[in-house]
N, C-alpha and C positions, 0 to 999 in steps of 0.2 A: 461458545467459551473456548479461551485459547491462550496460550501462554504467550505472555510479553517479552519482545528481545527489540532489548534499548542500544541505541547507537547515539551518537554526541550530533554536535553542530557539521553542517557543511559536508553531508553525505554526498558524492559525487556518483554522477552517471558511471563512471569509470570502475569504481567500486561496487556498484549494482550491476553494470554489466562489462566486465573487465573485455578492453578492445581486441586483445587477442584470441579472443574465443567468437568473434563476432561473427565469422563467415561459417560457424557449425551450426547446428540445428538449437533450436531454444532450449531442448533439456541438455545440452552439455553448457551452453551459458549459464543458464539458471543453477548448474553444479558447482558454479563457481562465484555465485551472488555473495557478495560481502565478503569473501574469505579473506580479503586485506584487513577487515576490522575483526571478524571472528571467523576462523578457519573452519568450526565446526558448524556454521549457520546452515548451510545449504542441506547438508546430511542430516541434520537434527529437526530443523523446522519442519512442523506439521501442519496439514489443510486447517485452517481455523484460527493460526497464531496471529497475532498483530506486531507488528513494527513500529517501534518508536523512536521519532527522532529528535534532533534540536531543533536550530534555525539553518534555514535553506537546504533543507532537504532535497536530493535529486538534482543538484545545482549541476553545470557543466553542460556538456553536448545536449542535443535535442532526440538522443536516441531511445524510441518508444522502447527495445529492449530491457531498459532499467525497470521500468515498470512491468513488462512483460515477464521478467524473470521471477519476481516476486510474485506475480499471479500465477505462473506455471507452478512454483513451490507450493502454492497454496494459501498464501497470506491473505487473511480476511481483510485486512485493511491496515493502512499506514498513517499513524498518528505523528503530526511534529509541531512545533513553534510556529513553522514556518517553511514553506517550498517554493523553490523554483517555478515559475508559472508553467514553464512546458513541461518540467515532470507533472505538475499537479492537473495539468488538461491531459497529458497522455495516460495517466493512470485512470481518470474516468473513463477515456474514451474506448479502453481496455476491461473497465469494469471492475477498476480496483479503486474502492473508497480511499481518499485522503482527507483526514481532516484536519483541519487547523485546530490545535489543542494547546493553548498558554500554557497551564500546568503539566506536560507531558514530561518535564524533566523531573516531575515528584514518582513517577510510575517507576516500578523496581523490575528490575530483568528476573524473567524466569517466574513472575507471579501470574496466576490465573486470573482471568478478565472475560467480562462478558461485556460485548460493545453493542449497544442500540442505535445504530445508523440514524434511522428516523429522528430520533432528538438529539443526536450526537451527546451521546453518555456513555461513558465506559465505568465499570462496577466489579472492582478488584474484589475477588471472590473472597479470599482468607480474613480481610478486613471490613469489607463492607463499603470502603471507602467509594465516592462517586467523584469521577473527573469529568467535567464540562468541558466540552469539544463544540466547535461551532457547526451545527448540522450542516450537512450539505444541503443545497439548495433543491426543490422537488424535481426540477430536471434532470440535476445530475443523479438525485435517486433513482429518478426513473431509468436513466441509461444504464447502472449498476444492475438495477434490479432485471432488465434484459439481457445482460452480459457482455455490455459494451455499444459501443454506439452504432457499429455495423449491426448487429443483430437488431439493436433500437430502431435504427433506422429501415430496415427491412418488413418490420411490424408496421409501422408509422406509414411507408408508401404503400405496403400492400393495403392497408385498411384505406388508405383514400383512393386507390384505383377502385375500388369495389363499388 
């Protein structure tokens, strides 16, 4: 169960991971995540919260720190109408689910919701409204369950070597 944080279309990687903080530790970068859209976001977001975007979420550069900042803040998942391809893959590689959700714009900022990653279904607690998203393919769900691509591959190759 987490709180929904809504953002619009074309949220770019510089808003997620401002370039001026790129040389510092990820915690410092994360402290400035999305401050250009919501100055209180990084200080107020809690583990398990869900970021909801519009079209083309994560557009811009290929910096993986954009997804890493959200993960560092404890964001459970990102839902959007569409994603920039490199952000989408970076998110899963870091263990952060990114689900395409055509009805993302119907979700209200601040509402509490429960996300069923396997089914691709978000249920709004107060109203019981269910919003369907595209479930992540099983191989991407396995990467998320392992904590990201590197831990997933470590386990996979360890088993293959035995």
